[in-house]
N, C-alpha and C positions, 0 to 999 in steps of 0.2 A: 055120300060123302058128308062128313060133319063139318059144315062150313063155319060154325062157331069157333071151334077149336083151330081151324086152319087160317084164321085172320092173323094179321101180325100183332105180336105182343112184345112189350119192351120191358126189360129189367134195367133199371136206371139207378144211378148214384147221384145224390145232391151233396153239396158241401156248403158249409157256412162261409168258407174262405179256403185259401190253400192250406192244406194239412189241418183244416178245421174239423167241425163236427160233421159226421157222415150220416146219410139217410139212404136206405135201400128200399126201392118200391117197384111194383108192377103195374102196368096199365096196357089198354089196348089202344089209347090215344095219347101219344107222349107230349105233343104240343099243348093240348088242353090240360093235361095233368100238371106239367110243369107250370103252366100259366096259373093255375090254381094255387100251387105251392107258393109261387113268387108274389101273389097278390094276397097272401094270407087268407084264402077263401076256405081253407080246411083247418079245422081246429086240431090241435095236437102238436106232435113233436116238432115238425118243421116250422110251425108258426111260433112256438114257444123259444126255439133256439135260433131262429132266423136263418134256417137252412134252405137256401133259394137257388144256388148255382148248380146247373146240371153240368156235372164233369165226366160222365161216363154213361153210355147206354149200349145195350145189345138187343137185337131183334131175334124173335123166335116165331115160328109159324104155328106151333102147337102150344096151347095155353098150359098143358100139363108140364111140358118141358120148361116153359117159362116159370111157372110156380116152383118147380124143383130146383131150378137155378136160382131163384131169389132166396129160397130157404137155405140153400148151400151157402151162398154168399153172406148171408146174414150170420152164419156160424163162424166164418173165417175170422182170423185175428186181423186187427186194424193194418198191421203192416202188409198183409196180403192184399187188402182192399186198396191201400195206397199204391202198391206196386202195379196192380191192375189199371188203375187210373193213369198213373204216370207212364205205363207202356204206350197208350195211345193218346194221351193228353198231358204231356210233360209240364206244360205251362199252366195247367188247371184253368184253361179257357172255359168261359161260360158257353157251352153248346147250344143253349136255347136259341141264341142268335143265328146259328146255322140251321135251325129247324124252320124259322119263321121267314 
């Protein structure tokens, strides 16, 4: 059994604010990764644009599925991403507080 691929992986969306700038990522430790984004420990897009609010995430057991899903979502129109967020999080709550 390939335990590396069968651990939980998360595809997540961060936002700068409601209907703001969006970022899609993948990780095997959602709490740690969002903490890094929130505290600007990672150079790049999220730090530059203040994209710190976790507004959506989904869990996958196979890293290959998670990677494919992340790539798929990154190609979506913005309206599709917003609809996905609002289906499960219409208030655009920061879900990070539910993780910790």
